[in-house]
C-alpha positions in Angstrom: -0.2 0.0 -0.1 1.6 3.6 -1.0 0.6 6.7 0.5 -0.1 8.9 -2.9 -1.1 12.3 -2.5 -2.9 14.3 -5.7 -0.8 17.0 -6.3 -2.0 20.7 -6.3 -2.0 23.1 -9.5 1.1 25.2 -10.4 1.7 28.4 -9.2 0.8 27.0 -6.1 1.4 29.9 -3.6 0.6 33.1 -5.8 1.9 36.5 -4.4 5.2 34.5 -2.8 7.5 37.2 -4.1 6.1 39.7 -1.4 7.0 37.8 1.5 10.5 38.9 2.8 11.8 35.0 3.7 15.0 34.3 2.0 15.4 32.8 -1.3 16.8 29.3 -1.5 19.9 28.5 -3.7 19.7 25.7 -6.6 21.0 23.1 -4.3 18.2 23.6 -1.8 17.2 20.9 0.8 14.1 20.4 -1.1 15.7 19.7 -4.6 18.4 17.2 -2.6 15.4 15.4 -1.4 13.9 15.1 -4.6 16.9 14.2 -5.8 17.6 11.2 -3.0 13.8 9.9 -3.7 14.5 9.8 -7.5 18.1 7.9 -6.6 16.6 5.4 -4.5 13.6 4.7 -7.1 16.4 4.3 -9.9 18.8 2.2 -7.9 15.9 0.0 -6.7 14.6 -0.5 -10.5 18.3 -0.9 -11.8 19.6 -3.3 -9.4 17.2 -4.9 -7.1 14.5 -5.5 -9.9 11.8 -3.7 -8.3 10.3 -2.3 -11.8 10.9 0.9 -13.8 7.3 1.8 -14.2 5.2 -0.2 -11.8 5.9 -2.6 -9.1 7.2 -6.0 -10.6 8.2 -7.6 -7.3 7.6 -6.8 -3.8 10.7 -8.8 -2.1 13.0 -5.8 -2.6 10.6 -3.4 -0.6 10.0 -6.0 2.2 13.6 -6.8 2.4 15.4 -3.4 2.3 12.7 -0.9 3.7 9.0 -1.0 3.3 7.1 -0.1 6.6 5.0 -2.9 8.3 4.2 -3.0 11.8 5.5 -6.4 12.4 9.3 -5.8 10.9 9.4 -2.4 12.2 8.3 -3.2 15.6 10.7 -5.8 15.9 13.6 -3.9 16.2 13.9 -2.5 12.4 13.0 1.1 13.2 15.2 2.1 10.4 12.2 1.1 8.1 10.8 4.0 9.1 13.6 6.5 7.3 13.9 3.9 4.4 10.5 3.6 3.7 10.1 7.4 3.3 12.2 7.1 0.1 10.9 4.4 -1.6 7.8 4.5 -4.0 5.6 2.2 -5.9 5.9 2.6 -9.5 6.7 5.9 -11.6 3.4 7.5 -11.4 3.6 7.5 -7.4 6.9 8.8 -7.3 6.1 11.9 -10.0 3.1 12.8 -8.0 4.8 12.8 -4.8 7.9 14.8 -6.0 5.7 17.1 -7.7 3.7 17.7 -4.7 7.1 18.0 -2.6 8.5 20.6 -5.2 5.5 22.7 -5.0 5.2 23.3 -1.2 8.7 22.2 -0.3 11.0 25.6 -1.3 8.0 27.5 -0.2 8.4 26.2 3.6 12.0 26.1 3.5 11.9 30.0 2.8 9.5 30.1 5.7 11.5 28.1 8.2 15.3 28.0 6.7 16.8 24.7 5.9 17.7 23.1 9.1 14.0 23.7 10.5 12.8 22.7 7.2 14.5 19.3 7.0 13.7 18.5 10.6 9.8 19.2 9.7 10.2 17.0 6.7 12.0 14.0 8.3 10.1 14.5 11.5 6.7 14.0 9.9 7.8 11.3 7.7 8.7 9.4 10.7 5.6 10.3 12.5 3.3 9.5 9.7 5.5 5.7 9.7 4.5 5.4 13.2 1.2 6.1 12.6 0.5 3.9 9.5 1.9 1.0 11.6 -0.6 1.5 14.8 -3.3 2.4 12.2 -2.7 -0.7 10.0 -0.7 -3.3 11.8 1.1 -5.8 10.1 -1.5 -6.0 7.2 0.2 -3.5 4.4 3.6 -2.8 3.4 3.7 1.1 3.0 6.2 3.1 1.4 6.5 6.8 -0.2 7.1 10.2 0.9 3.6 11.3 1.4 3.6 11.5 5.2 6.6 13.9 5.0 5.1 15.6 2.1 1.8 15.6 4.4 4.2 17.1 6.9 5.3 20.1 5.0 1.8 21.3 3.9 0.8 20.7 7.8 3.9 23.0 8.6 3.0 25.7 6.1 -0.7 25.7 7.9 1.1 25.7 11.6 3.4 28.4 10.5 0.7 30.6 8.7 -1.3 30.2 11.8 1.2 31.8 13.9 2.8 34.1 11.8 -0.5 35.2 10.0 0.6 38.7 10.9 3.8 38.3 8.4 1.9 37.8 5.4 0.5 40.5 3.0 -3.3 39.5 2.4 -2.6 38.7 -1.2 -0.4 35.9 0.2 -2.0 34.6 3.3 -5.5 34.2 1.6 -4.6 32.2 -1.4 -2.2 30.1 0.9 -4.3 29.5 3.7 -7.0 28.2 1.1 -4.9 26.1 -1.2 -3.2 24.6 1.8 -6.5 23.4 3.4 -8.1 22.3 0.2 -5.1 20.1 -0.4 -5.2 18.2 2.9 -8.9 17.8 2.9 -9.0 16.7 -0.7 -6.3 14.2 -0.4 -7.4 12.9 3.1 -11.0 12.3 1.3 -9.6 10.8 -1.9 -7.3 8.3 0.9 -10.7 7.3 2.2 -12.6 6.3 -0.9 -9.6 4.9 -2.7 -8.3 1.6 -1.8 -4.0 1.6 -1.5 -3.7 4.7 0.1 -2.2 5.2 3.4 -4.1 7.5 5.3 -2.2 6.5 8.5 0.8 8.1 7.3 -1.3 11.1 5.8 -2.6 12.0 9.1 0.5 11.3 10.8 2.2 13.4 9.2 0.0 16.1 8.7 -0.7 16.7 12.4 2.9 16.4 13.2 3.4 18.9 10.7 1.1 21.6 11.8 2.6 21.3 15.7 6.1 21.6 14.1 5.3 24.4 11.8 3.6 26.3 14.7 5.8 25.7 17.0 9.2 26.5 15.1 7.4 29.3 13.2 10.6 31.8 12.8 9.7 35.3 12.4 10.3 36.9 9.0 12.1 39.9 10.5 15.8 39.2 9.9 17.0 40.5 13.6 14.6 38.7 15.5 14.8 35.6 13.1 18.4 35.3 13.7 17.9 35.7 17.3 15.1 33.2 18.1 16.3 30.6 15.5 18.4 28.4 17.7 15.6 28.3 20.4 12.5 27.5 17.8 15.0 24.7 16.2 15.7 23.3 19.8 12.0 23.3 20.4 11.5 21.5 17.1 14.1 18.9 18.1 12.4 18.3 21.6 8.8 17.8 20.1 9.9 15.8 17.3 11.6 13.6 19.8 8.3 13.3 22.3 6.2 12.8 19.3 8.3 9.7 17.8 8.7 8.2 21.1 5.1 8.5 21.8 4.6 6.5 18.6 7.3 3.9 19.2 5.6 3.3 22.9 2.3 3.0 21.1 3.7 0.9 17.8 1.9 -2.6 18.1 4.1 -5.6 18.5 3.7 -9.0 17.3 4.6 -12.5 18.3 6.5 -13.4 15.1 9.5 -12.1 13.0 8.9 -11.1 9.5 12.7 -12.2 8.9 12.0 -15.5 10.4 9.0 -16.3 8.5 10.7 -15.2 5.0 13.4 -17.5 6.1 11.1 -20.5 7.0 9.2 -20.0 3.7 12.4 -19.5 1.7 13.8 -23.0 3.2 10.8 -25.0 2.2 10.1 -23.7 -1.1 11.8 -25.8 -3.5 11.2 -29.0 -1.9 7.3 -28.1 -1.4 7.3 -27.4 -5.2 8.4 -30.8 -5.7 6.0 -32.1 -3.5 3.2 -30.9 -5.3 4.4 -32.5 -8.4 4.9 -35.6 -6.4 1.4 -35.9 -4.9 0.1 -35.5 -8.3 2.0 -38.8 -9.6 1.7 -40.5 -6.4 -1.7 -40.3 -5.5 -3.0 -42.4 -8.7 -0.1 -45.1 -8.6 -1.2 -45.7 -5.0 -4.5 -46.0 -6.2 -3.3 -48.2 -9.2 -1.5 -50.4 -6.7 -4.4 -50.7 -4.1 -6.5 -51.9 -6.8 -4.0 -54.4 -8.2 -3.6 -52.6 -11.7 0.0 -51.0 -11.0 3.2 -51.5 -13.4 6.1 -53.1 -11.3 8.1 -50.7 -9.2 6.3 -47.5 -10.2 5.1 -46.8 -6.9 8.3 -48.1 -4.9 10.4 -46.2 -7.0 8.6 -42.8 -6.8 8.8 -43.5 -2.6 12.7 -44.4 -2.6 13.7 -41.6 -5.2 11.3 -38.6 -4.7 9.2 -39.0 -1.7 11.7 -39.8 1.1 14.5 -37.6 -0.3 12.1 -34.5 -0.4 11.2 -35.0 3.5 14.6 -35.5 4.2 15.7 -32.5 2.4 12.8 -30.1 4.3 14.0 -31.5 7.7 17.8 -30.8 7.1 16.7 -27.0 5.8 14.6 -26.2 8.8 16.6 -27.7 11.4 19.9 -25.6 10.0 17.5 -22.3 10.2 18.3 -19.9 13.1 15.4 -18.5 14.6 14.1 -16.4 17.2 13.5 -18.8 20.3 10.0 -18.8 21.7 8.4 -17.0 18.7 5.7 -17.9 16.4 7.9 -19.0 13.3 10.0 -21.2 15.9 7.0 -22.6 17.1 5.8 -23.7 13.6 9.0 -25.0 12.5 8.8 -27.4 15.3 5.2 -28.4 14.1 6.5 -28.6 10.4 9.3 -31.0 11.7 7.2 -33.2 13.4 5.0 -33.5 10.4 7.8 -34.5 8.3 8.8 -36.9 10.7 5.3 -38.6 11.0 5.5 -38.2 7.0 8.9 -40.2 6.5 7.8 -42.7 8.8 4.4 -43.2 7.1 6.3 -43.8 3.6 8.6 -46.3 5.3 5.6 -48.2 6.2 4.4 -47.7 2.6 7.2 -49.0 1.0 7.5 -52.0 3.3 3.4 -52.5 2.5 4.5 -52.7 -1.5 7.2 -55.0 -0.8 5.2 -57.2 1.1 2.1 -56.8 0.2 1.1 -56.6 4.2 -1.9 -54.6 5.1 -0.9 -53.6 8.4 1.4 -51.8 6.9 -0.6 -50.0 4.4 -2.9 -49.3 7.6 0.0 -47.8 9.3 0.8 -45.7 6.5 -2.9 -44.1 6.6 -2.7 -43.7 10.0 0.4 -41.8 10.1 -0.3 -39.8 7.4 -3.8 -38.4 8.8 -1.9 -37.4 12.2 0.5 -35.5 10.0 -2.3 -33.6 8.5 -3.8 -32.7 11.5 -0.7 -31.3 13.1 0.0 -29.6 10.2 -3.7 -27.9 10.6 -2.4 -26.5 14.0 0.2 -24.4 12.4 -0.3 -20.6 13.7 0.0 -19.1 10.3 0.4 -15.4 9.7 -2.6 -13.7 8.3 -1.7 -11.2 5.4 
């Protein structure tokens, strides 16, 4: 799921030239942030296979930084930052960067570079935290929208505190456009699936707070005097909001990394098992009906069934999983199932060789026990 704001119209803030706020240079923080987002997108498409125009593979996002409460809350807090620079497809990236370009340099002029970067990053982190609290482990969220909503929120907070410094020709359209952007995109996020309104709300609210709290005065001498205090206040507020979000963040009884390792370990043999069952079931039926060709069922058991389940056992035992967590418990269930299945096929092999009904009955009993135990797996619901 990706936060995806709708961009405002060009010339977003008419009359901005009337402000006394300092200009931003060619290498403004806004342009550096845009370049960083574009750079991450290009790197992921070129080297990680995420796709150039649309997302082809979620694996790079899951492995390298998308935000999901189960993964992030399991100690991978860096995902709150990395997810801010990942995007799901070219359209998602372009819309976000256009929205950032429209409002970012405005806020950067009003706040100054240090406060602006603090607001952007803190709002993005807060948006990621609210997203995790809002959606839990149900989505993998990525995108700069939480931080961008923070930029628009900070514009609103700044204007509420420093409205006296704005000429009317600037203040009225800025306030109207900012409120329109926020309201429209929040409503849009509610009615359209695939948009992370949790990140939007978290970014917007934190942006308003930081914009109001840190707003430096437009008069140059007062600005120079008060700027360090406003920056310190912003750092303190950002720290408090992030700490509160971390405390409220949900925790889960499984590890995404362990679940991924568990699935990867058995993927190949499980694929071969599916093909085996398709061949073995009719061969077993033919043997029970007395019409099987000599050695067919015996060969399937010896050359496929027993090696597949033995390989699965070895792969599962080699994993290093976090003790006491759901993934380790699932591994123990799987190992018990495999032990029963290996024993079952040893009995079936003996039944084929000796035509002993008791051996066949033991095979069917152990297969049923294996299936019942498999049903007790604590699966991760997505």
